[in-house]
ZATI-157110 format. One record per residue (C-alpha): residue in one letter; x, y, z; chain; residue number from 0. Coordinates in steps of 0.1 Angstrom, whole numbers, plus 5000, padded with zeros to 4 digits. Layout:
BEGIN
   res      X      Y      Z   chain     n
     A      X      Y      Z       A   NUM
...
END
This chain:
BEGIN
   res      X      Y      Z   chain     n
     M   4893   4970   5117       A     0
     I   4875   5001   5127       A     1
     H   4840   4996   5138       A     2
     T   4812   5014   5121       A     3
     K   4799   5032   5152       A     4
     L   4834   5042   5164       A     5
     R   4837   5079   5168       A     6
     F   4862   5094   5142       A     7
     T   4897   5096   5155       A     8
     A   4931   5105   5141       A     9
     L   4939   5068   5140       A    10
     A   4908   5061   5119       A    11
     M   4918   5087   5093       A    12
     L   4953   5074   5091       A    13
     A   4940   5040   5083       A    14
     A   4920   5054   5054       A    15
     A   4938   5033   5029       A    16
     G   4940   4999   5045       A    17
     C   4928   4973   5071       A    18
     F   4939   4969   5107       A    19
     A   4948   4936   5123       A    20
     Q   4926   4922   5150       A    21
     T   4938   4934   5185       A    22
     A   4931   4901   5202       A    23
     P   4957   4873   5199       A    24
     K   4949   4850   5170       A    25
     L   4955   4813   5166       A    26
     Y   4965   4806   5130       A    27
     S   4949   4778   5111       A    28
     R   4959   4756   5081       A    29
     A   4938   4779   5060       A    30
     D   4960   4808   5071       A    31
     T   4991   4788   5062       A    32
     L   4978   4779   5028       A    33
     R   4971   4815   5021       A    34
     G   5002   4830   5035       A    35
     T   5029   4805   5027       A    36
     I   5048   4797   4995       A    37
     T   5036   4761   4996       A    38
     P   5051   4732   4975       A    39
     E   5021   4737   4952       A    40
     R   5031   4774   4947       A    41
     V   5069   4774   4947       A    42
     W   5075   4758   4913       A    43
     W   5056   4782   4890       A    44
     N   5058   4819   4883       A    45
     V   5029   4840   4871       A    46
     L   5036   4858   4838       A    47
     K   5002   4873   4831       A    48
     Y   4966   4874   4841       A    49
     D   4938   4878   4816       A    50
     I   4907   4881   4837       A    51
     T   4871   4883   4824       A    52
     V   4841   4890   4847       A    53
     K   4804   4895   4842       A    54
     P   4787   4909   4873       A    55
     D   4750   4908   4877       A    56
     Y   4739   4939   4897       A    57
     N   4704   4926   4905       A    58
     T   4714   4891   4917       A    59
     K   4748   4902   4931       A    60
     T   4764   4872   4913       A    61
     T   4794   4871   4890       A    62
     A   4808   4847   4864       A    63
     G   4840   4848   4845       A    64
     S   4875   4833   4840       A    65
     N   4911   4840   4845       A    66
     V   4937   4827   4820       A    67
     I   4969   4824   4840       A    68
     T   5000   4824   4819       A    69
     Y   5029   4809   4839       A    70
     N   5063   4794   4835       A    71
     V   5078   4764   4852       A    72
     L   5108   4772   4874       A    73
     T   5121   4737   4883       A    74
     A   5123   4704   4866       A    75
     K   5113   4685   4898       A    76
     H   5081   4698   4912       A    77
     S   5048   4689   4927       A    78
     P   5023   4676   4902       A    79
     V   4998   4698   4919       A    80
     M   4993   4736   4915       A    81
     Q   4976   4757   4942       A    82
     V   4950   4782   4928       A    83
     D   4931   4804   4953       A    84
     L   4894   4814   4951       A    85
     Q   4875   4823   4981       A    86
     E   4842   4809   4992       A    87
     P   4814   4811   4983       A    88
     L   4827   4814   4947       A    89
     N   4831   4782   4929       A    90
     I   4855   4769   4901       A    91
     D   4834   4754   4873       A    92
     S   4862   4740   4852       A    93
     I   4900   4743   4845       A    94
     L   4916   4739   4811       A    95
     L   4954   4736   4805       A    96
     D   4969   4750   4773       A    97
     N   4934   4753   4756       A    98
     K   4930   4716   4753       A    99
     K   4933   4695   4785       A   100
     K   4906   4695   4811       A   101
     L   4921   4691   4845       A   102
     K   4910   4676   4878       A   103
     Y   4910   4695   4910       A   104
     T   4900   4694   4947       A   105
     R   4891   4721   4971       A   106
     E   4905   4728   5006       A   107
     G   4887   4758   5018       A   108
     N   4898   4787   4997       A   109
     A   4927   4768   4982       A   110
     W   4922   4747   4951       A   111
     H   4946   4719   4943       A   112
     V   4949   4714   4905       A   113
     T   4965   4683   4891       A   114
     V   4987   4695   4862       A   115
     G   5012   4666   4862       A   116
     E   5049   4670   4854       A   117
     Q   5059   4699   4833       A   118
     A   5094   4706   4819       A   119
     A   5114   4734   4835       A   120
     K   5114   4768   4816       A   121
     T   5083   4759   4797       A   122
     E   5053   4782   4795       A   123
     H   5017   4773   4799       A   124
     K   4982   4787   4802       A   125
     L   4957   4777   4828       A   126
     A   4922   4788   4821       A   127
     V   4901   4788   4853       A   128
     Y   4863   4794   4849       A   129
     F   4843   4805   4880       A   130
     S   4809   4817   4891       A   131
     G   4788   4823   4921       A   132
     T   4778   4849   4947       A   133
     P   4810   4866   4959       A   134
     K   4816   4881   4992       A   135
     E   4801   4916   4994       A   136
     G   4821   4944   5011       A   137
     V   4806   4950   5045       A   138
     R   4824   4983   5050       A   139
     P   4847   4989   5021       A   140
     P   4875   4995   5018       A   141
     W   4883   4982   5053       A   142
     I   4861   4951   5051       A   143
     G   4861   4945   5014       A   144
     G   4847   4924   4986       A   145
     W   4823   4934   4958       A   146
     T   4804   4966   4962       A   147
     F   4770   4967   4946       A   148
     A   4760   5003   4953       A   149
     K   4739   5031   4938       A   150
     D   4751   5066   4930       A   151
     S   4731   5096   4941       A   152
     L   4708   5093   4912       A   153
     N   4699   5057   4922       A   154
     R   4719   5041   4893       A   155
     P   4741   5010   4896       A   156
     W   4776   5015   4908       A   157
     M   4799   4985   4912       A   158
     T   4835   4980   4922       A   159
     V   4858   4957   4944       A   160
     T   4881   4963   4974       A   161
     C   4903   4935   4986       A   162
     Q   4936   4946   5001       A   163
     G   4945   4921   5028       A   164
     L   4914   4901   5022       A   165
     G   4929   4891   4989       A   166
     A   4921   4893   4952       A   167
     S   4909   4857   4954       A   168
     V   4877   4871   4969       A   169
     W   4866   4879   4934       A   170
     Y   4888   4860   4908       A   171
     P   4910   4829   4909       A   172
     C   4947   4836   4911       A   173
     K   4980   4828   4930       A   174
     D   4970   4850   4959       A   175
     H   5003   4858   4974       A   176
     Q   5020   4892   4972       A   177
     S   5054   4877   4963       A   178
     D   5043   4867   4928       A   179
     E   5030   4895   4906       A   180
     P   5023   4889   4869       A   181
     D   5056   4898   4852       A   182
     N   5040   4909   4820       A   183
     G   5010   4927   4834       A   184
     A   4973   4919   4833       A   185
     S   4941   4925   4814       A   186
     L   4906   4929   4828       A   187
     T   4876   4924   4805       A   188
     M   4842   4934   4819       A   189
     I   4809   4925   4804       A   190
     V   4783   4950   4817       A   191
     P   4750   4966   4808       A   192
     D   4755   4988   4778       A   193
     T   4740   5017   4798       A   194
     L   4771   5017   4821       A   195
     V   4808   5023   4815       A   196
     A   4835   5000   4828       A   197
     V   4870   5013   4838       A   198
     A   4900   4994   4851       A   199
     N   4938   4996   4854       A   200
     G   4960   5008   4826       A   201
     R   4947   5017   4792       A   202
     L   4915   5008   4773       A   203
     Q   4922   4981   4748       A   204
     S   4887   4977   4733       A   205
     H   4851   4985   4737       A   206
     K   4822   4970   4719       A   207
     K   4784   4968   4722       A   208
     N   4770   4933   4722       A   209
     N   4736   4922   4708       A   210
     D   4721   4913   4742       A   211
     G   4720   4947   4760       A   212
     T   4756   4944   4773       A   213
     A   4789   4960   4764       A   214
     T   4824   4946   4767       A   215
     Y   4853   4967   4779       A   216
     K   4889   4955   4780       A   217
     W   4916   4973   4799       A   218
     A   4953   4962   4804       A   219
     V   4985   4971   4822       A   220
     T   5019   4963   4808       A   221
     N   5037   4965   4841       A   222
     P   5037   4940   4870       A   223
     I   5008   4946   4893       A   224
     N   4997   4935   4928       A   225
     N   4968   4910   4928       A   226
     Y   4947   4933   4950       A   227
     D   4953   4963   4927       A   228
     I   4935   4948   4897       A   229
     I   4900   4963   4901       A   230
     P   4868   4969   4881       A   231
     Y   4849   5002   4883       A   232
     I   4814   5001   4867       A   233
     G   4790   5030   4867       A   234
     K   4778   5061   4848       A   235
     Y   4814   5073   4842       A   236
     V   4826   5101   4819       A   237
     N   4862   5110   4812       A   238
     F   4884   5140   4808       A   239
     S   4922   5140   4804       A   240
     E   4954   5160   4802       A   241
     V   4991   5154   4797       A   242
     Y   5016   5161   4825       A   243
     N   5052   5169   4817       A   244
     G   5069   5147   4843       A   245
     E   5104   5137   4851       A   246
     K   5102   5108   4827       A   247
     G   5084   5126   4799       A   248
     K   5048   5130   4790       A   249
     L   5024   5112   4814       A   250
     D   4988   5107   4805       A   251
     L   4964   5118   4833       A   252
     N   4928   5106   4831       A   253
     Y   4899   5113   4854       A   254
     W   4869   5090   4853       A   255
     V   4841   5105   4873       A   256
     L   4803   5101   4876       A   257
     D   4787   5122   4850       A   258
     Y   4772   5147   4875       A   259
     N   4806   5152   4892       A   260
     L   4822   5164   4859       A   261
     P   4821   5202   4865       A   262
     K   4836   5201   4900       A   263
     A   4861   5174   4891       A   264
     K   4875   5195   4863       A   265
     T   4882   5224   4886       A   266
     Y   4894   5203   4916       A   267
     M   4912   5171   4906       A   268
     P   4940   5184   4882       A   269
     F   4953   5210   4907       A   270
     E   4956   5184   4934       A   271
     V   4971   5157   4912       A   272
     K   4997   5179   4896       A   273
     H   5009   5192   4930       A   274
     M   5011   5156   4942       A   275
     L   5031   5145   4912       A   276
     K   5055   5174   4914       A   277
     A   5062   5166   4951       A   278
     F   5065   5129   4948       A   279
     E   5086   5129   4917       A   280
     H   5109   5152   4936       A   281
     W   5112   5129   4966       A   282
     F   5107   5095   4951       A   283
     G   5117   5097   4914       A   284
     P   5096   5093   4883       A   285
     Y   5060   5080   4886       A   286
     P   5066   5042   4882       A   287
     F   5039   5035   4856       A   288
     Y   5042   5060   4827       A   289
     E   5034   5032   4802       A   290
     D   5000   5026   4819       A   291
     G   4992   5062   4827       A   292
     Y   4977   5076   4859       A   293
     K   4940   5077   4866       A   294
     L   4917   5089   4894       A   295
     I   4883   5072   4895       A   296
     D   4852   5080   4915       A   297
     A   4845   5052   4939       A   298
     P   4816   5045   4964       A   299
     H   4841   5043   4993       A   300
     T   4868   5065   5007       A   301
     G   4897   5054   4984       A   302
     M   4923   5028   4976       A   303
     E   4957   5027   4958       A   304
     H   4948   5006   4928       A   305
     Q   4977   5008   4905       A   306
     S   4972   5034   4877       A   307
     A   4935   5035   4887       A   308
     V   4934   5052   4921       A   309
     A   4900   5050   4937       A   310
     Y   4887   5084   4949       A   311
     G   4858   5090   4974       A   312
     N   4869   5121   4993       A   313
     W   4839   5143   4984       A   314
     Y   4861   5167   4964       A   315
     K   4870   5183   4997       A   316
     P   4904   5189   5014       A   317
     G   4917   5168   5043       A   318
     Y   4903   5133   5048       A   319
     R   4866   5141   5043       A   320
     L   4873   5175   5059       A   321
     R   4893   5161   5088       A   322
     D   4930   5166   5097       A   323
     A   4948   5138   5116       A   324
     S   4976   5162   5126       A   325
     G   4954   5187   5143       A   326
     T   4975   5215   5129       A   327
     G   4953   5226   5101       A   328
     L   4980   5217   5076       A   329
     G   4961   5185   5066       A   330
     L   4932   5207   5054       A   331
     K   4953   5224   5027       A   332
     W   4953   5194   5004       A   333
     D   4933   5163   4995       A   334
     F   4943   5134   5017       A   335
     I   4930   5106   4995       A   336
     I   4947   5119   4963       A   337
     V   4980   5124   4981       A   338
     H   4980   5092   5003       A   339
     E   4966   5068   4977       A   340
     S   4988   5081   4950       A   341
     G   5018   5078   4973       A   342
     H   5012   5041   4972       A   343
     E   5021   5041   4935       A   344
     W   5057   5043   4947       A   345
     F   5054   5024   4980       A   346
     G   5030   4994   4977       A   347
     N   5027   4993   4939       A   348
     N   5062   4999   4926       A   349
     I   5078   4984   4957       A   350
     T   5056   4956   4972       A   351
     S   5063   4935   5003       A   352
     N   5066   4898   4997       A   353
     D   5047   4889   5028       A   354
     L   5016   4908   5041       A   355
     A   5033   4909   5075       A   356
     D   5056   4936   5060       A   357
     M   5027   4958   5050       A   358
     W   5045   4985   5069       A   359
     I   5066   4989   5038       A   360
     H   5035   5001   5020       A   361
     E   5018   5020   5048       A   362
     S   5047   5035   5068       A   363
     F   5064   5050   5037       A   364
     T   5031   5062   5023       A   365
     N   5021   5078   5056       A   366
     Y   5054   5095   5055       A   367
     S   5048   5106   5020       A   368
     E   5022   5129   5035       A   369
     T   5049   5146   5056       A   370
     L   5072   5149   5026       A   371
     Y   5043   5164   5006       A   372
     V   5036   5190   5032       A   373
     D   5074   5197   5035       A   374
     Y   5076   5202   4997       A   375
     R   5046   5225   4994       A   376
     F   5046   5244   5027       A   377
     G   5082   5241   5040       A   378
     V   5103   5220   5064       A   379
     D   5088   5234   5095       A   380
     A   5053   5226   5083       A   381
     G   5064   5191   5075       A   382
     N   5078   5187   5110       A   383
     D   5046   5200   5125       A   384
     Y   5024   5177   5105       A   385
     N   5045   5146   5113       A   386
     Y   5046   5154   5150       A   387
     G   5008   5161   5150       A   388
     I   4999   5126   5137       A   389
     R   5015   5110   5167       A   390
     K   4982   5113   5185       A   391
     G   4971   5083   5164       A   392
     I   4997   5060   5177       A   393
     Q   4983   5034   5202       A   394
     N   5013   5011   5209       A   395
     K   4990   4982   5218       A   396
     E   5008   4956   5197       A   397
     P   5038   4955   5174       A   398
     I   5036   4966   5138       A   399
     I   5050   4934   5124       A   400
     P   5028   4903   5130       A   401
     P   5038   4866   5123       A   402
     Y   5050   4858   5088       A   403
     N   5036   4831   5064       A   404
     V   5000   4833   5076       A   405
     N   4987   4863   5057       A   406
     A   4986   4884   5089       A   407
     Q   4982   4921   5089       A   408
     G   5001   4941   5115       A   409
     S   4990   4969   5139       A   410
     G   4974   5001   5125       A   411
     D   5004   5018   5141       A   412
     M   5022   5010   5108       A   413
     Y   5007   5043   5096       A   414
     P   5015   5071   5121       A   415
     K   5042   5052   5141       A   416
     G   5058   5040   5109       A   417
     G   5058   5076   5095       A   418
     N   5073   5089   5127       A   419
     M   5100   5062   5126       A   420
     L   5110   5074   5091       A   421
     Q   5110   5110   5103       A   422
     T   5132   5099   5132       A   423
     I   5157   5082   5108       A   424
     R   5157   5113   5085       A   425
     H   5166   5136   5114       A   426
     S   5192   5111   5125       A   427
     I   5208   5111   5090       A   428
     N   5207   5149   5091       A   429
     D   5213   5153   5054       A   430
     D   5182   5159   5033       A   431
     V   5201   5156   5001       A   432
     L   5212   5121   5011       A   433
     F   5178   5113   5025       A   434
     R   5161   5123   4992       A   435
     N   5186   5102   4973       A   436
     V   5177   5072   4996       A   437
     M   5140   5076   4988       A   438
     R   5146   5079   4951       A   439
     G   5172   5051   4953       A   440
     L   5147   5027   4969       A   441
     N   5123   5032   4940       A   442
     K   5151   5027   4915       A   443
     Q   5168   4998   4932       A   444
     F   5136   4979   4937       A   445
     Y   5117   4991   4907       A   446
     H   5087   4969   4900       A   447
     Q   5098   4943   4926       A   448
     T   5085   4925   4956       A   449
     V   5108   4928   4986       A   450
     T   5116   4917   5021       A   451
     A   5119   4940   5051       A   452
     A   5156   4932   5053       A   453
     Q   5162   4944   5017       A   454
     I   5146   4978   5025       A   455
     Q   5164   4982   5058       A   456
     N   5197   4971   5045       A   457
     Y   5195   4995   5016       A   458
     I   5187   5025   5039       A   459
     S   5216   5015   5062       A   460
     A   5241   5011   5034       A   461
     Q   5232   5045   5018       A   462
     A   5232   5062   5052       A   463
     K   5265   5045   5062       A   464
     F   5250   5035   5095       A   465
     D   5233   5002   5105       A   466
     Y   5197   5011   5115       A   467
     K   5188   4975   5121       A   468
     R   5182   4980   5158       A   469
     V   5162   5011   5151       A   470
     F   5138   4993   5127       A   471
     E   5136   4964   5152       A   472
     Q   5127   4988   5180       A   473
     Y   5098   5005   5163       A   474
     L   5085   4977   5142       A   475
     T   5086   4947   5166       A   476
     T   5080   4963   5201       A   477
     T   5056   4988   5216       A   478
     Q   5082   5005   5237       A   479
     I   5090   5042   5231       A   480
     P   5127   5046   5237       A   481
     N   5137   5070   5264       A   482
     L   5167   5093   5263       A   483
     E   5179   5096   5299       A   484
     L   5200   5128   5306       A   485
     Q   5219   5135   5338       A   486
     Y   5237   5169   5342       A   487
     S   5269   5172   5363       A   488
     T   5266   5194   5394       A   489
     D   5284   5222   5375       A   490
     R   5261   5215   5345       A   491
     K   5292   5215   5322       A   492
     T   5288   5178   5312       A   493
     I   5258   5155   5305       A   494
     K   5256   5118   5309       A   495
     Y   5232   5101   5285       A   496
     R   5219   5067   5276       A   497
     Y   5188   5049   5262       A   498
     T   5163   5031   5284       A   499
     N   5130   5014   5277       A   500
     C   5144   4998   5246       A   501
     I   5157   4966   5231       A   502
     P   5194   4956   5238       A   503
     G   5216   4973   5213       A   504
     F   5193   5002   5204       A   505
     N   5216   5029   5190       A   506
     L   5197   5056   5172       A   507
     P   5222   5085   5165       A   508
     L   5208   5119   5175       A   509
     V   5216   5153   5159       A   510
     L   5205   5182   5182       A   511
     K   5205   5216   5165       A   512
     D   5191   5250   5161       A   513
     K   5196   5277   5135       A   514
     T   5233   5283   5142       A   515
     K   5248   5252   5158       A   516
     E   5244   5214   5162       A   517
     I   5258   5185   5181       A   518
     K   5258   5148   5174       A   519
     L   5252   5121   5200       A   520
     N   5256   5084   5196       A   521
     P   5236   5071   5226       A   522
     T   5234   5034   5235       A   523
     T   5221   5016   5265       A   524
     E   5254   5023   5282       A   525
     W   5262   5056   5299       A   526
     K   5282   5081   5278       A   527
     T   5294   5116   5288       A   528
     I   5297   5148   5267       A   529
     K   5309   5183   5275       A   530
     V   5280   5207   5270       A   531
     G   5298   5241   5266       A   532
     A   5278   5265   5245       A   533
     N   5254   5237   5234       A   534
     K   5235   5235   5266       A   535
     E   5203   5249   5251       A   536
     L   5203   5221   5224       A   537
     F   5194   5196   5251       A   538
     N   5158   5209   5251       A   539
     S   5135   5180   5258       A   540
     E   5106   5194   5238       A   541
     A   5127   5201   5207       A   542
     I   5143   5166   5209       A   543
     I   5109   5149   5212       A   544
     K   5095   5168   5183       A   545
     M   5124   5157   5161       A   546
     Y   5126   5121   5172       A   547
     Y   5099   5096   5183       A   548
     I   5114   5091   5218       A   549
     T   5108   5104   5253       A   550
     V   5133   5123   5273       A   551
     S   5139   5122   5311       A   552
END
């Protein structure tokens, strides 16, 4: 986490869309295991749909509601108990199976053990979970999340939730593990004061005024969605919209902004969004959720990647609140939150990691989407400069990947270091047509899926026709920066080279080039020799370091 009084740094900006792990070693508890593991009480059932209802009370900061969990049974022999997650201090009031049978349950911290009995394989059921209480409030959203009960600049209620890492169970009961997304989508019904407007993911299904001073809004997505992406936005919203002619056809773009932001939103948001979509559909393929549309929504925090309902709090200004992590000035030519958070629609929302430990799949690729955006709009050299500039945010205090099965988040280096790792691999491949096909192929191969790190790494290696396993291992599981050691012969006609300060077997291929020539090296931890000839100037340490996240000695 980034402390409130910490002076702004490049690292802080690069973490704009997520939470950092604690830097001190952590002892993991049974509660961590219950949250982060596919327990026997989780493994036998698969979520098909969530139908969530919530009624927040702004004045008391309490909520009440329900989640109807539609699920199917995967195996004939299974635990008679189902694990449902809801975080303290919220409380489950009752649970009903298939609209008729009231179930018994016990609580173990944030995990609730529900006795459902034996159920036949391949059958479908509905579990209605009713809850209420005073939920956790976001201390410093989005980094330390929960419910936000804020006021807009005119002192009117403004409510939302942030819960990446913390977990969706902080505000509604669910199967709170990234590996199981509702296959058939989700709906969110919000009961709010009729003076306010409620917005959520996907498309508006219904809106009605009640007879008690409240109004009910129901929104829904048809696509699978991360638990932490389902989010309510409640405030004095107004809407404007347009249609974007995208790679997959007509895409509905909607902008939900506070009423007093409407004039500047109309002149600012569409320009930024259409540039983003053009760049990302080029690099990654079609926007993954045409059926649910794309929305930007004013939020009382910096921003988050909520699927089809991206939270925006960047002051309608370029950069990250007028800051540029690269130090090049390039980051001040576009809106960081619109680009970064929308990049997550492809990496994080379309492709989701099974385990939170592989959050780098979300953040490294999305950090790198910034480089690819700059590359697309301002040229290859600008992209290279931006990527190299963000290295100042890398700390290398702990590995990017933490322990698995305990809901642990890795180092914040997953942002700038992960982005530089991908830039390193791109230069190593040395074929931007192929690299673009890899990026697009990932989003096609793993469309609307949850994945392991091995699946992503193996796909890239297979397409590149080189096994990058050791390269990923180096940058994701260690804090060492590989060093390329060079030794010239006395006549300077040959060079010996090898890698040091790296894991055994590290074998990143290097392509050194300028405008007219290039040479390929295949360094390992063993000495190799190559004749230099006319390529002597290609062994320029500064140029090598700018292309690859390594050192040279």
